[in-house]
N, C-alpha and C positions, 0 to 999 in steps of 0.2 A: 656608132659615133664614138670617137675618143673624147670623153667628157673632160678629162684632165687637160688635154690640149686646148679644148674650147675655153675652159675656165682661165687657164694661164695666159691665153692670148689677150685677155682683157686687162692685163697688168703690164707695166713697163719696168723692165729690169735694167738698172744702171747704177753707177757709183753714187754713193750717198754724199750729199753736199753738207758742208759744215752748218748751214742754216737749218738742217733737219736734225741736228744733234739733240735738241730738247725732245723731239718726238722719238728718236732712237732710244733715249734714256727712259722714256715712258714705257716703251715696249720691253726693254731689258729688265727694268724694275719689276714689272708685272710677271715676266716669265721666270726670273731667277729669284724673286723675293728679296732682293737686296736694294735698299732705297737710297743709298748714299750717292746723291747726284754728282758731287764733286769727284768722288772716286770713279764713277762712270765716265765723267768728262775727261779725267786724266787717262783712263784706259783708252778712250777713243783717240785722244791726241798723241799719246806716247807709245801705245802698245800695238795698235792695229796698223798694218801696212796698207791694207785695202779694206774697204767696207762697201759691200754690194747690197742694194736694196730693191725690193719689189714695190712699185707704186701703183695705187689705184687713184686715177685722176689727180696725180701729183701729191697724193697723201701716202706717206711711208707706212707700209704694213708688215714687211718682212725684212730681216737683216741677216747677213752672213759676213763675218769678218775673216780676213786672212792675215796671219802673222808669219813672217819669214824667220826661220831659225836654222841652225845647223844641227845635224843628227849624225851620230856615229853609225856607219854602215860597215861592219867588219872593222878594218883598220883605217878607214877613211872618214873624215868629217865632211859631210855633203849637205847641200841645200835641201830644205824641206819646207813645203807650204803647209802651215798649220791652220786648219779650219776651226773657228771659234766664234763665240758670241752669237750663236745662231738663235734667233727668236722671231716669233710672229705675233701679230695682234690676234687674239682669240677668234675674232669674227672672220679672219681670213686664213685660218688653218685648214689643213687637209685639202689643199688645192694645188699641191705640187710646186708651191712657190719656193720652198727651201731648196728642193732639188735644182730648180732653175737658177737660183742665185748661187748655189755651190758650183754648178757647171760654169757660170759666167765668171765667178771669182777665180776658178782654177785655170781658165783659158789664158790669162795673162802669164801665170806661172809656167804653164806649158810652153808658151811662146818663148820664154826665157830658158827653156830646157831644164827646168827643175825636175829632178828624177822622181821625187817622192812627195806624197802628201799624207798627213796624219791628223787625227782628232781624238778627243775624249768624248764619247757619245752620251747623250741623255737616254738613248735607246739603241742598243746594239743591232737589233733587227732593222731599224729604220735606216741606218747607214750601211748595213750590209746590202740593202737594195740599191745602194749607190756604188757598189763595187769595193767598199772597204771591208777588211777582215781583221779580226783580232790577231795581233802578232806577238803578244806575250801574255803569260798567265802569272798571276801574283798570289803569294801566300799571305793571308792575314792570320797572324798568330796571336792568341790570347792565353796568358798564363797567370796562375796564382804567383804573386811576387815571392811568397815564402818558398815556392818550389824552385826558384832560380838558383843555379849553382853559384857558389861564391869562390871562384878559382882565380880571380884576377885582382888587380889593384885599382880600386875605385878612385884613388887620389890622382891617377894619371889623367883623369878628365877634369878640366878646369872650367869654372863658370865663365861664361862670356856674355857680355851685354849684346843683345841682338842688333843694336845700332853699329857695333864695331865688328862686323862680320867678315872683314877681309881675310882673316886666317882660315876661314872655311872654304874660300874659293879654290885654292890649289888642291885641297883634299877632295872637294867635290869633282873637280876636273879629272883627277886621277881615278876616282871611283867610277865615273860614268864611262871612262875609256875601257873598263873591263867588260862592258856590255855592248851589244849591238842594238840599234834603234833607240839609244839613249840620247837625250837632248841637251845640248850645251846651254848653260844658264848664264844669261847676261846680267848686268848690274841692276837693270830695271826689274827683272824677274826676282832677283834676290830681295830687293826692297819690298816688292809686293808680297812675297812669301813671308817675310819677317815682320810685316806691319799689317797683318790681316786683322780686320776689326772683330772677328769672331774668335780670336785666339789671344791667350796670355802666354807668351812663349818663354820657356827656359831653354837656354843653349849651353851646351858643354862641348869643349873641344879637346881632342886627344892628338898626339903627334901623328897618328895614322887614322883618325876618324873624328866624327862629331855626332852628337845626338840632339835633336830638337823635339821638345815635347810641349804639350798644351795643358796648362793647369786650370784654364777657365771652365772647361766642361768636365765635371767630375761625375758624369753619369755612371751609375752602377759602380762607383768607387774604382773606376778603371783609368789608369794613367795612359793617355793617348800619345804615343811616340809617332809623330807624323812623318819624321824623316830620320833615318839612322844610316850613316855611311861609315863603312870600315874598310880599310885597305890592307889590313893584316888580321890574322886570326886573334892575335893578342888584343887588338883594339876591340874586337867583339867580346872577348872574354872579360876584359876590363869593364866594358860597358854593361854587361850583365851584373857585375858586382856593384856598379853604381846604381842600377835600377833596383837591385835588391834592398838598397838602403832607403827606398821610398815606401817600404812596408811600414806605414805609420798610421796615424788616425785618419788620414785622408784617402789612402789608396790600399786596395787589396789585390788588384790585378793590374797587368800591364798589357798593352796591345801595340803591336808593331807589324810592319810589312817586310817581306823578304822576296827576292826573286827566286832563290833556291834555298832549300831547307838544310843542306848538308852541314853547315857550321853549327846549327842548333841540334840536329839529330846526333851528331858525333858526341855531344855532351851527355846524352842519355837521360834527358828529363822525362820521367815516366809517371810521377805522381805528385800532385794531382795531374791527371792527363791534360796536356795542352789542348786547346780548341784551335784547330787549323782548318781554314776554309780556303778554297782556290777560287779566285775571281778573275774575270777577263780584264786585261789592261788596255793599252793603246790600240786603236785601229789604224791601220796603215794601208796604203795602196800605191801602185806604180802611177806616176803622172806622165812623164815623158819617157817613152819606152826605150828609144835609142840611147838617151843619156843614162838610163838605168842599166842597160846592157854594158855600156862602157865601164861602169863601176865594177862589174863582175870581174874584169881583168882577164877574161878567158873567152875562147871561142865557144859559143853555145849554139845549139840547133834552133831553127825557127820555132816560134811558138805563137799560138793564137790567143788574143785577148778579146774577151767579150765584155765591153765596158758599158754599163747601163747609162752612164753620163755622156757617152760618145766623145770623150776627151782623149783617151789613150789608145794608141794604135797597136796592132799586132807587130811581131818582129819577124821579118823575112818576107820574101815575095809570095804572091797569092798562090802560085803553083806549089810551092813547098809547104804551104799551110793547109792544103786541101784535106789531108788526113789527120791533121793535128787536133788534139783535144783542146778545146777552148777553155781558158781559165779566166776568172775575174781578175782585175788588176790587184786586188788584195791577195788572192791565192798565189799570185806570182811571188809576192814578198814572202809569204809563208813558206813556199817551196824552196826558195834559194837560201833561206836562213835556217836557224836551228829549230824552227817551230815543230816540224815533223821529224820523228825518229825513223819512220818507215816511209818509203816513197809511195805517194798516192798513185793509183792506177792511171796510166796514160801520160805521166810526166817524163820528159826526156831525162836520161841518166845524167847527162852533162849539166843539166840545169838544177837538179836536185842537190840541195845543201851546198850550192856553189860558194856561199859566204856564210859558213856555219862554225867558224872557229870560236865564236863567243855566244853566250846565252843572250837572247833577246830580253831586255828589261828596261822599262821606262818609268821614271819617277816624276818627271817634270809635267805639271799641269798647266794648261794655257786656255 
């Protein structure tokens, strides 16, 4: 007997109604440990495009949110369905309800021919079982501030009040265009980023970049740079000179994130040795297969998709797929972008790295 199917059949999966918002906030607050009900209410009203719930006798027990945004895919800005705000009442976990809600939430986006869906997971293996795959790797760099090279001009970075963030927008837009699978940031996302209750933000802007750091958390005397954009090598070098001047009574080290290490390694920072860790980034997968193939802009051979959610279809007729190696929807995104440098076995030549002119890198959290 399939026990998961038997258990989930006792629940009703449907769009969440506004009258259930208080109950939704109860579940989110417990799951995420964030208790500001007004902020959750604003999130529900302004940020979510769709909210799907699982109900036990009209009592909300599981939530999955969908937010629609645009993502760079090579040189194109394309629609993407972002899965977010996933939470369950503890008494109803491990019953397959999140999977069922995710599938229901994505069905409408599939109907609209949205080619991609993405998420930031609480557990990578959990969402891998739904066909998502990691599509970029990110480098977390931690250095002694005294070891930073002082080769630039710190005065080219000007202090900016976080409420007056308009000068950052064009810099950010230009920065994310350099990457694939990067997400366009709207005004609401800017406000959420810069008004986070757990941060005390300092913002500095350069003609070709900006640096955002948090001075509220001084754990281990480490300056947390949570976003650093640079559109020229000089903006990076000038930024290092600015950070070097934070070597005072409050901070000994600095921590920041990079998609690629080239700009840092070229400077030859060797002692004290930087601490560099590689972490998985965004998880992405194909949603509407035909719409996705259209984005490739080239003729590709048929390929089979094995979708655990049963949402995304294979490409090509059944006869042509009989001998094809089946991929998960997330593997297809990995294969066509720059994620793999060597072609995995069984992947058609014309599909491999079909859109790989840019490095995959995503900084936008949702």
